[in-house]
C-alpha positions, 0 to 999 in steps of 0.5 A: 525718790531715787536722784541719781546713779552713784555706782556701777560695777566693772567686773575685773581679774586684777583690781590693782591693775585694773585700777591703774589702767583706768587711772593712768591709761583713761584718765580717772582718779583712785577713789576708794580701797578698803579691805574688809575681811577677804573682801576688798573695795576698790572704786575709781572715779572721772574728775568731771563727774565724781558723784560716780564711783566705779566699783572695780569687783574681782569674780567672788563673794557674794557671787556663788562659785558657778556665777564668778566662775562665768564671770570670769570666763566671759572676761577671759573671751572679752564678753562682757561690755562695761562702760560708755564713755562720752568724749570731745573728739573720738578720732583724736581719743582713739589715736592717744589710747592706741598710742598707750597700747589700748586695744580696740576692736572697733575704729571710730565709726560715724553712727546716727548719733555721734562717732564711736569706737570700742576698746577693751580694758586690761580685763576684756571688758569692752568700752565704747567711746562716743562723741555724740552729734550736736542735738539739731537746732530748731 
């Protein structure tokens, strides 16, 4: 039986720079950094969700050359989605991240489910930050 999700992958072009972005800008913690031959396994995790590792993967093996090239092109165009991140106050988090130089492609906007903004990480992945509305009381 599946009990939870404990690993997701975010593709990046530079593992060190992307780890630094997630740690120093977004507030994640460095988790693992292991080199296995030519393969490097780098993960980060959020301190409030330590059971979930995010692996920062460069496009390469086990992908074939064509697939890796496709991922690199998509990163360059900003065509890959990354993560959905919950925040307490979307507008405040947006202002804090803008002050740190983060590029937003969508300013905070009210949606039926909450306040949402969309940013790009340093590799071009889009990340959604959402301040969910409280569920209605019955």
